[in-house]
C-alpha positions in Angstrom: 31.9 36.3 -3.4 34.7 35.4 -1.0 36.9 32.4 -1.6 35.6 30.6 1.5 32.0 31.1 0.3 32.8 29.7 -3.0 34.3 26.6 -1.4 31.2 26.1 0.8 29.0 26.4 -2.3 31.1 23.9 -4.2 31.0 21.4 -1.3 27.2 21.7 -1.0 26.7 21.2 -4.8 28.9 18.1 -4.6 27.0 16.7 -1.7 23.7 17.1 -3.5 25.0 15.5 -6.7 26.2 12.5 -4.7 22.8 11.8 -3.2 20.6 9.0 -4.6 18.2 10.3 -7.2 15.1 9.8 -5.0 16.8 11.6 -2.0 18.1 14.4 -4.2 14.6 15.0 -5.5 13.5 15.7 -1.9 16.0 18.6 -1.7 13.6 20.7 -3.8 10.6 19.7 -1.7 8.0 16.9 -2.0 6.3 16.3 -5.3 2.6 17.1 -5.9 1.8 13.4 -5.4 3.7 13.1 -2.2 2.0 16.2 -0.8 -1.4 14.6 -1.4 -0.2 11.4 0.3 1.1 13.4 3.3 -2.3 15.2 3.5 -4.2 11.9 3.4 -2.0 10.3 6.0 -2.2 13.2 8.4 -6.0 13.6 8.1 -6.6 9.9 8.8 -4.3 10.0 11.8 -6.3 12.9 13.1 -9.6 11.1 12.5 -8.5 7.9 14.2 -6.8 9.5 17.2 -5.7 7.0 19.9 -6.3 4.0 17.6 -3.0 4.8 16.0 -0.1 4.1 18.4 2.7 5.4 16.2 2.3 8.1 13.6 5.7 8.5 12.0 5.2 6.2 9.0 1.9 5.4 7.3 1.3 2.7 4.6 -1.1 3.6 1.9 -2.4 1.1 -0.7 -4.1 2.9 -3.6 -6.3 0.4 -5.3 -7.5 2.8 -8.0 -4.3 2.0 -9.7 -3.5 -1.2 -11.7 -1.6 -4.0 -10.0 1.4 -3.5 -12.3 2.0 -0.1 -10.7 3.8 0.7 -7.5 0.7 1.5 -5.6 1.7 0.8 -2.0 3.3 3.9 -0.5 5.5 4.1 2.7 4.7 7.7 3.7 7.4 8.9 6.2 5.8 12.0 7.8 8.9 12.8 9.9 11.4 12.9 7.0 8.7 13.9 4.4 9.7 11.1 2.1 7.7 8.5 0.1 8.8 5.2 -1.3 6.5 3.0 -3.3 6.2 -0.7 -4.0 3.9 -3.3 -5.5 1.0 -4.8 -3.6 -1.6 -7.4 -4.5 -5.4 -7.4 -4.1 -7.7 -10.3 -3.5 -8.9 -12.8 -6.1 -12.4 -12.0 -4.9 -11.8 -8.4 -5.9 -10.7 -9.3 -9.4 -12.3 -12.5 -10.7 -11.3 -11.6 -14.2 -7.6 -11.4 -13.2 -6.9 -8.4 -15.3 -5.1 -6.4 -12.6 -7.9 -4.0 -11.7 -9.8 -4.2 -8.4 -13.6 -4.2 -8.9 -15.0 -5.3 -5.6 -14.2 -4.5 -2.0 -15.8 -6.7 0.7 -15.7 -7.2 4.5 -17.5 -10.5 4.3 -16.0 -13.8 5.4 -15.2 -16.1 2.5 -15.2 -13.3 -0.1 -11.5 -13.4 -0.7 -11.9 -9.7 -1.5 -9.8 -6.8 -0.3 -11.4 -4.5 2.3 -11.2 -0.8 2.1 -10.5 1.3 5.2 -8.0 2.1 7.9 -6.0 -0.6 9.7 -3.7 -0.6 12.6 -0.8 -3.1 12.6 -0.7 -5.8 15.3 1.8 -8.6 16.0 4.0 -10.6 13.8 3.3 -14.3 13.4 4.6 -17.2 11.4 2.0 -18.3 8.8 1.9 -20.2 5.5 3.8 -17.4 3.8 6.4 -17.1 6.5 6.6 -14.1 8.9 3.4 -12.0 8.5 1.9 -8.9 10.0 -1.6 -8.9 11.5 -4.0 -6.1 10.6 -6.9 -4.8 12.8 -9.7 -3.1 10.8 -10.8 0.2 12.3 -13.7 1.0 9.9 -17.1 -0.7 9.3 -15.8 -1.6 5.9 -12.9 -3.7 7.2 -14.0 -4.6 10.8 -13.7 -8.3 10.2 -10.1 -8.2 9.2 -8.8 -10.1 12.2 -11.5 -12.8 11.9 -10.9 -13.1 8.2 -7.1 -13.3 8.7 -6.6 -10.3 6.4 -2.9 -9.6 7.0 0.3 -8.3 5.2 2.5 -11.1 4.0 5.2 -11.8 1.3 4.5 -13.7 -1.9 6.4 -14.4 -5.0 3.4 -13.4 -7.2 3.7 -9.9 -5.8 7.2 -9.1 -7.1 8.3 -6.6 -9.8 9.6 -9.7 -11.8 6.1 -11.1 -11.9 4.9 -7.8 -13.4 7.7 -7.9 -16.0 6.6 -11.4 -17.0 2.8 -11.2 -16.8 2.0 -7.5 -16.9 0.2 -7.7 -13.6 0.5 -9.2 -10.1 -1.0 -12.5 -8.9 -3.8 -12.2 -6.4 -4.1 -13.0 -2.7 -7.1 -14.2 -0.6 -7.8 -10.6 0.3 -4.5 -9.8 2.0 -2.0 -7.1 1.2 0.7 -9.2 -0.3 4.1 -7.8 -1.3 7.3 -9.2 -2.8 9.7 -10.8 -0.2 12.2 -8.0 -0.3 9.6 -5.3 -0.2 7.7 -7.0 2.6 10.8 -7.0 4.8 10.5 -3.2 4.8 6.9 -3.4 5.9 7.8 -5.7 8.9 10.2 -3.1 10.2 8.6 0.2 9.2 4.9 -0.5 9.7 4.8 -2.8 12.8 3.9 -1.7 16.3 0.5 0.0 15.9 1.1 2.1 12.8 -1.6 3.0 10.3 -2.2 1.2 7.0 -4.8 2.6 4.6 -6.5 0.8 1.8 -8.8 2.5 -0.7 -9.2 3.9 -4.2 -7.5 7.2 -3.8 -6.4 7.6 -7.4 -3.2 9.6 -6.8 -1.1 9.5 -9.9 2.7 9.9 -10.1 2.3 13.5 -11.3 -0.2 14.3 -8.6 -3.3 14.3 -10.8 -6.3 12.2 -9.9 -6.9 8.9 -11.7 -10.3 7.4 -12.2 -10.0 3.6 -12.8 -11.5 2.3 -16.1 -13.7 -0.2 -14.2 -16.5 0.2 -11.7 -15.4 -0.4 -8.1 -18.2 -1.5 -5.7 -18.5 -2.6 -2.1 -19.9 -6.1 -2.0 -22.3 -6.3 1.0 -23.6 -9.8 0.4 -22.6 -13.0 -1.5 -23.1 -12.8 -5.2 -24.8 -16.2 -5.1 -26.5 -17.9 -2.2 -23.9 -18.7 0.4 -21.3 -19.0 -2.2 -18.7 -16.6 -3.7 -17.5 -17.1 -7.2 -13.7 -17.0 -7.2 -10.5 -18.6 -8.6 -7.3 -19.6 -6.9 -5.0 -16.8 -5.9 -1.7 -16.4 -7.7 -3.0 -18.0 -10.9 -1.2 -16.3 -13.8 
């Protein structure tokens, strides 16, 4: 090998070594988990067509995973990168407050998380500060705007909360994230991008996870005109 080739090889090796660990991992190609996330994001973009205005980044909330896990994925299809954060589900989805989602619902007053595809709408100032409206695109989440199912920040959705309690607090059905993590969502997911919520069960190693609890779609109130629930964020 010529001297100049040796120098080039050394410079390249040094540059890779200097990359952050997550970025360096991408040099060898996406992981098995990330490939599944890319496939899911692209198939949903194709299914929804013109309902998705921007298709560079997709948010995927995987509620087959426990709330202590980083189950909200920013899937960057242009750079082929994935970054993952915590996200809360609704207290109507988890009355036992053990961190597992058991019920999805599209019903007003259920306080449950809805499964399906959303497109992001406008920012607005709400009770949790700047928030991001979501418009449900499927029959299972078509009432999202009327129910005020949005993305917002919350202190009960931080990694520190998991460290203390072993799980996140719960929302009223919204996709709640820690303040620092939600700032990323405001920038990267606004403007008509796609957000998916469902029980995909994609593990870190790319295998498929089956949650240890039954997950159902709640189509009617569990008691007459009344939902049984507790206050969100209760530890």
